[in-house]
C-alpha positions as CSV (number, residue, x, y, z in Angstrom):
1,M,-58.8,41.1,77.2
2,L,-62.4,39.5,77.1
3,E,-63.6,37.9,73.8
4,S,-67.0,38.3,72.8
5,I,-66.5,36.7,69.4
6,I,-64.4,33.5,68.8
7,Y,-63.8,32.5,65.1
8,Q,-61.4,29.7,64.3
9,N,-61.2,27.3,61.5
10,G,-64.5,28.3,60.1
11,E,-66.4,27.8,63.4
12,L,-68.1,30.8,65.2
13,K,-68.8,31.1,68.9
14,I,-70.2,34.1,70.7
15,L,-70.2,35.1,74.4
16,D,-73.8,34.8,75.5
17,Q,-74.2,38.4,76.9
18,L,-77.6,37.6,78.5
19,R,-75.6,35.4,81.0
20,V,-73.0,37.9,82.0
21,P,-71.8,38.5,84.7
22,K,-73.3,35.4,86.3
23,E,-71.9,32.9,83.8
24,T,-69.4,32.8,80.9
25,I,-71.0,30.7,78.3
26,Y,-70.3,30.7,74.6
27,L,-73.0,29.8,72.0
28,C,-72.2,28.1,68.6
29,V,-73.5,30.0,65.6
30,S,-73.6,27.7,62.6
31,N,-75.8,29.6,60.1
32,T,-77.4,33.1,59.4
33,D,-80.8,32.2,61.0
34,E,-78.9,31.4,64.3
35,A,-77.1,34.6,64.0
36,W,-80.3,36.6,63.4
37,I,-81.9,35.1,66.5
38,A,-78.7,35.8,68.6
39,I,-78.7,39.5,67.4
40,K,-82.4,39.9,67.9
41,R,-82.4,38.4,71.4
42,M,-79.3,40.4,72.2
43,N,-77.1,37.3,73.0
44,V,-74.7,39.5,71.1
45,R,-75.1,43.3,70.9
46,G,-73.0,46.4,70.0
47,A,-73.1,47.8,66.6
48,P,-69.6,46.6,65.5
49,A,-70.1,43.2,67.0
50,I,-73.5,42.8,65.3
51,A,-72.0,43.4,61.9
52,I,-69.1,41.0,62.6
53,V,-71.2,38.1,63.8
54,G,-73.7,38.5,61.0
55,L,-71.1,38.4,58.3
56,L,-69.1,35.6,60.0
57,S,-72.3,33.5,60.2
58,L,-72.7,34.0,56.5
59,C,-69.0,32.8,56.1
60,V,-69.7,29.7,58.2
61,E,-72.9,28.9,56.3
62,F,-71.4,29.0,52.7
63,S,-68.5,27.0,53.9
64,D,-70.9,24.0,53.3
65,I,-72.1,24.5,49.7
66,D,-73.7,21.0,49.5
67,S,-75.9,21.7,52.5
68,L,-76.8,25.1,50.9
69,L,-77.8,23.4,47.7
70,A,-79.7,20.7,49.5
71,S,-81.7,23.4,51.5
72,K,-82.5,25.3,48.2
73,R,-81.1,28.3,49.9
74,L,-78.5,28.3,47.1
75,K,-80.5,27.5,43.8
76,E,-77.4,26.4,41.8
77,R,-73.7,26.3,41.8
78,T,-73.1,29.4,39.8
79,K,-71.7,32.9,40.6
80,E,-75.1,34.5,39.7
81,A,-77.0,32.3,42.1
82,F,-74.4,32.8,44.7
83,V,-74.7,36.6,44.6
84,Q,-78.5,36.2,44.9
85,Y,-78.0,34.0,47.9
86,V,-75.7,36.5,49.6
87,K,-78.0,39.3,48.9
88,N,-81.0,37.4,50.5
89,R,-79.1,36.4,53.5
90,C,-77.8,39.9,54.0
91,D,-81.2,41.5,53.8
92,H,-82.5,39.0,56.4
93,L,-79.6,39.8,58.8
94,C,-80.2,43.5,58.5
95,T,-83.8,43.1,59.8
96,A,-82.6,41.8,63.3
97,R,-81.8,45.2,64.7
98,P,-82.4,48.1,62.3
99,T,-81.0,51.2,64.1
100,A,-77.4,50.1,64.0
101,V,-76.0,51.0,60.6
102,N,-72.8,48.9,60.7
103,I,-74.3,45.6,59.5
104,A,-76.3,47.3,56.8
105,K,-73.2,49.0,55.4
106,E,-71.0,46.0,55.6
107,C,-73.7,43.8,53.9
108,R,-74.1,46.3,51.1
109,R,-70.2,46.4,50.7
110,I,-70.2,42.5,50.6
111,V,-73.0,42.3,48.0
112,D,-71.4,45.0,45.7
113,H,-68.1,43.2,46.0
114,C,-69.8,39.9,45.0
115,N,-71.4,41.6,41.9
116,K,-68.0,42.9,40.8
117,I,-66.5,39.3,41.2
118,K,-69.5,37.8,39.4
119,N,-68.6,39.9,36.3
120,D,-64.9,39.0,36.2
121,E,-64.6,36.0,33.8
122,N,-61.1,35.2,35.3
123,V,-62.8,34.3,38.7
124,S,-64.3,30.9,39.2
125,F,-67.1,30.1,41.5
126,D,-64.6,28.5,44.0
127,D,-62.4,31.5,43.7
128,M,-65.4,33.7,44.5
129,L,-66.0,31.8,47.7
130,L,-62.4,32.1,48.8
131,I,-62.3,35.8,48.1
132,L,-65.5,36.6,50.0
133,K,-64.4,34.4,52.9
134,Q,-61.1,36.3,53.3
135,N,-62.9,39.7,52.8
136,I,-65.3,38.8,55.7
137,E,-62.6,37.4,58.0
138,S,-60.5,40.6,57.5
139,L,-63.3,42.6,59.1
140,Y,-63.0,40.6,62.3
141,E,-59.2,41.2,62.3
142,M,-59.4,44.9,61.4
143,D,-61.9,45.8,64.1
144,V,-59.5,45.6,67.0
145,S,-56.8,47.7,65.3
146,I,-59.5,50.3,64.5
147,N,-60.7,50.4,68.1
148,K,-57.2,50.8,69.4
149,M,-56.9,53.8,67.1
150,I,-60.2,55.3,68.4
151,G,-59.0,54.7,71.9
152,E,-55.7,56.5,71.4
153,R,-57.0,59.4,69.4
154,G,-59.9,60.0,71.9
155,A,-57.8,59.7,75.0
156,M,-55.1,62.1,73.7
157,H,-57.6,64.5,72.6
158,I,-59.4,64.6,76.1
159,V,-55.9,64.8,77.9
160,T,-54.8,67.8,75.8
161,T,-58.1,69.6,76.4
162,S,-58.8,68.9,80.0
163,P,-57.6,71.2,82.6
164,K,-56.5,68.6,85.1
165,E,-55.3,65.0,85.5
166,P,-56.0,62.2,86.4
167,L,-59.4,62.2,84.8
168,N,-62.9,61.0,85.8
169,I,-64.8,59.8,82.6
170,L,-68.4,58.9,82.5
171,T,-69.8,56.3,79.9
172,H,-73.2,54.9,79.2
173,C,-74.2,51.5,78.0
174,N,-71.4,49.0,76.9
175,T,-68.9,49.8,74.3
176,G,-65.9,47.5,75.2
177,S,-64.6,44.1,74.1
178,L,-68.1,42.7,74.5
179,A,-69.5,45.1,72.0
180,T,-66.8,44.8,69.4
181,A,-64.2,42.2,68.2
182,G,-62.0,43.5,71.1
183,Y,-60.7,46.6,72.9
184,G,-63.8,48.7,72.4
185,T,-64.7,52.2,71.3
186,A,-65.8,54.5,74.2
187,L,-64.5,52.0,76.6
188,G,-61.3,51.8,74.4
189,V,-60.8,55.5,75.2
190,I,-61.0,54.8,78.9
191,R,-58.8,51.7,78.5
192,F,-56.2,53.8,76.9
193,L,-56.3,56.5,79.4
194,H,-55.9,53.9,82.2
195,S,-53.0,52.3,80.4
196,K,-51.2,55.7,80.4
197,G,-51.9,56.5,84.1
198,K,-54.3,59.4,83.0
199,L,-57.5,57.8,84.4
200,K,-58.7,58.6,88.0
201,R,-62.1,56.7,87.7
202,A,-64.6,55.5,85.0
203,F,-68.1,56.0,86.1
204,C,-70.7,53.7,84.3
205,T,-74.4,54.0,84.2
206,E,-76.5,50.9,84.7
207,T,-78.4,51.5,81.4
208,R,-82.0,50.5,82.1
209,P,-84.0,48.7,81.1
210,F,-81.4,46.0,79.7
211,N,-78.7,46.9,82.1
212,Q,-75.7,46.8,79.7
213,G,-73.8,49.0,81.9
214,S,-74.3,47.2,85.2
215,R,-74.1,43.7,83.7
216,L,-71.4,44.2,81.0
217,T,-69.4,47.5,81.4
218,A,-68.9,46.9,85.1
219,Y,-67.9,43.5,84.4
220,E,-65.2,44.6,82.0
221,L,-64.0,47.2,84.4
222,V,-63.6,44.7,87.1
223,Q,-62.0,42.1,84.8
224,E,-59.5,44.6,83.4
225,K,-58.8,46.1,86.9
226,I,-59.9,49.5,85.8
227,P,-61.0,51.8,88.6
228,G,-64.7,52.0,88.1
229,T,-67.9,53.2,89.9
230,L,-71.4,52.0,88.8
231,I,-74.3,54.5,89.2
232,C,-78.0,54.4,88.5
233,D,-79.1,56.3,85.4
234,S,-80.9,58.8,87.5
235,M,-77.8,59.8,89.4
236,V,-75.9,61.5,86.4
237,A,-76.9,65.1,87.3
238,A,-76.0,64.5,91.0
239,L,-72.7,62.9,90.1
240,M,-71.8,65.9,87.8
241,K,-72.6,68.4,90.6
242,K,-70.6,66.4,93.2
243,E,-67.5,65.3,91.1
244,K,-65.3,66.9,88.5
245,I,-66.1,65.0,85.3
246,A,-63.6,65.6,82.5
247,A,-65.7,64.2,79.8
248,V,-68.6,61.9,78.9
249,V,-67.7,59.3,76.3
250,V,-70.4,57.2,74.6
251,G,-70.5,54.8,71.6
252,A,-72.9,55.1,68.7
253,D,-75.2,52.9,66.7
254,R,-75.5,55.5,64.0
255,V,-74.0,58.9,63.3
256,V,-75.7,60.7,60.4
257,S,-74.3,63.3,58.1
258,N,-75.3,66.4,60.2
259,G,-73.7,64.8,63.4
260,D,-76.9,63.7,65.1
261,T,-76.2,60.3,66.8
262,A,-78.4,57.4,67.8
263,N,-77.2,55.5,70.8
264,K,-78.6,53.5,73.6
265,I,-81.7,55.0,75.2
266,G,-80.6,57.4,78.0
267,T,-77.7,58.9,76.0
268,Y,-79.7,62.0,75.0
269,Q,-80.6,63.0,78.6
270,I,-76.9,62.5,79.7
271,A,-75.9,64.9,76.9
272,V,-78.4,67.5,78.1
273,I,-77.1,67.2,81.6
274,A,-73.5,67.5,80.5
275,K,-74.3,70.6,78.6
276,H,-75.8,72.2,81.7
277,H,-72.7,71.3,83.7
278,N,-70.1,72.3,80.9
279,V,-68.9,68.7,80.6
280,P,-67.6,67.8,77.1
281,F,-69.8,65.0,75.4
282,Y,-67.9,62.8,73.1
283,V,-69.2,60.0,70.6
284,A,-66.6,57.3,69.9
285,A,-67.5,55.5,66.7
286,P,-65.6,53.7,63.8
287,L,-66.2,55.0,60.3
288,S,-68.5,52.0,59.7
289,S,-71.0,53.6,62.2
290,I,-71.3,56.8,60.2
291,D,-74.3,57.1,57.7
292,F,-73.6,60.0,55.3
293,N,-76.7,58.9,53.3
294,T,-79.0,60.0,56.1
295,S,-79.4,63.8,56.5
296,D,-80.4,64.0,60.3
297,G,-81.4,62.2,63.3
298,S,-85.2,62.4,62.5
299,K,-84.6,59.8,59.7
300,I,-83.0,57.2,61.9
301,P,-85.3,54.1,62.4
302,I,-85.6,53.5,66.2
303,E,-86.1,50.0,67.4
304,E,-88.9,49.4,69.8
305,R,-88.5,46.4,72.1
306,P,-91.0,44.4,74.2
307,S,-92.5,45.6,77.3
308,H,-91.4,42.6,79.4
309,E,-87.9,44.1,79.4
310,I,-89.3,47.0,81.5
311,K,-91.6,45.0,83.6
312,F,-89.1,42.3,84.5
313,V,-85.6,42.0,85.7
314,E,-84.7,38.5,84.7
315,E,-87.6,36.4,86.1
316,T,-88.5,38.9,88.8
317,Q,-91.6,41.1,88.0
318,I,-91.1,44.8,89.0
319,A,-94.2,46.4,87.6
320,P,-97.8,45.5,87.1
321,K,-98.4,43.3,84.1
322,E,-101.2,45.5,82.9
323,I,-99.3,48.7,82.6
324,V,-98.6,50.0,79.2
325,C,-95.0,50.4,78.4
326,W,-93.0,52.3,75.7
327,N,-89.6,50.8,75.3
328,P,-87.5,52.3,72.6
329,A,-84.0,50.8,72.5
330,F,-82.2,54.1,71.3
331,D,-82.6,57.8,71.4
332,V,-81.1,60.5,69.1
333,T,-78.7,63.1,70.5
334,P,-78.7,66.3,68.6
335,A,-75.4,67.5,67.1
336,D,-75.3,70.7,69.0
337,L,-74.9,68.7,72.2
338,I,-71.9,66.9,71.0
339,S,-68.3,68.2,71.5
340,G,-66.7,65.8,69.1
341,I,-66.9,62.5,67.2
342,I,-64.0,60.2,67.9
343,T,-63.1,58.1,64.9
344,E,-60.0,56.0,64.0
345,V,-58.8,58.8,61.7
346,G,-59.3,61.7,64.3
347,V,-61.7,63.6,66.4
348,F,-64.2,65.8,64.4
349,K,-66.7,68.4,65.6
350,P,-70.3,67.7,64.2
351,H,-70.0,70.6,61.8
352,E,-66.8,69.0,60.3
353,M,-68.8,65.9,59.1
354,G,-68.4,67.1,55.5
355,S,-64.6,66.9,55.8
356,L,-65.0,63.5,57.3
357,H,-67.2,62.4,54.3
358,Q,-64.6,63.7,51.8
359,Y,-61.8,61.7,53.8
360,Q,-63.8,58.5,53.5
361,Q,-64.7,58.9,49.9
362,A,-61.0,59.5,49.1
363,L,-60.1,56.4,51.2
364,N,-62.8,54.3,49.4
365,D,-61.5,55.5,46.1
366,A,-57.9,54.5,47.0
367,L,-59.1,51.1,48.1
368,N,-61.3,50.7,45.0
369,I,-64.5,50.1,47.2
C-alpha cells in the first residue's frame, strides 16, 4: 500500500504529490510553517491527510522546546504559554485550506484537550507535552483502521443493494492512500470490493484542473493492480449511457448537518448525471469530515485557487494568459442527490444525519471528549 505520510521517531516526511506519477519524492516537514506551505501548495492534499500532516508538524515542532523558546514562538516554559502556542499554531494551520473541516475539528479538539490538561495540577509541563504527543500520534494510527471500516461498510452496502456483480464503480478526484494515512475512503470502498472479487472495473475521472484523478487515483489503481479506466471529466454522461455503473463513490472535504457535501470541483455535476441515469451516488467520509455545526451547504467556505492552474498544465500553457478564470477548488452537492453517506459506523441517508449526530455525541461522551 502506498504511503503518503511517513512519521517515525519524531520525524515527518510527506510524498510530494505534485511530482506523482513521474517521480516518487518525499519532502521533510520540520515545523508548522513548512506544513502550511505544503498544504497550501497541495504537496499534500485530501482532507484526512491535511489534518494528520498539520498536527504531526506541530508534534515535530514542539519536540524541540529550546528552539521554540529561542524563536519566541513559545513565550515561556509554562502550561499556560504552551496552550497559547498550540492555539496560535492551530489557527495558522487552519488557514491553509479552509473548505476541508477535518483539520479545524482536530485542531479544536487538541486545543480543548490542552486546556483541560492545563487546569490539572497533577500534570506537569513535561507530562503535558508527552500526553499531547501521544494524542496526535494516535490520529495517524487510527486513520487507517477508520478507512478500512469505511471501505468494508460501503462495499457491503453496495453489494447488497446492487442487482448484479461484478460491479463497475465510478469515482472522482483522489481518495486513496495518498489522501489519507492509508487505505483510503471512497477508494477504500473500491479496494475492498476488489479484494473480495466483487469489482469489475473502477472508472476514475481526470479531475481538472489539478488532475488528481489522472495523476494520483490512476497511479494508485495501477500500483495496486486494481482494474481501472481513466476518463475525461466530460465523459461521465456518455459512460453511464454506455456502461452499467453500479454506483458512484466520492470522498468529502465537509459534510454538513443536512447532508449537503463539499467535495472536489466536478462532483456536483457527476451527482446530477448519476441522478438522471438512476445510478446511486455515495459519499465516503469519516466522522471527522462531518460538520454538525453548519446547517447547509451554502454556509461552507469554498476555496478559490489561482488562475494559472487552469491556464497551464505543468509548464505548458493551454489558454491565453489574458483570459479571466474562475477556479473554485470545490463544489457543493445537495443532499437530495446523495443516496448515502458511508462512515466508519455505517451508511446513512442524508435525512438520517440527526441519528448520526446523536451517535457521535454519545461516542464523545463515552470517550470524555
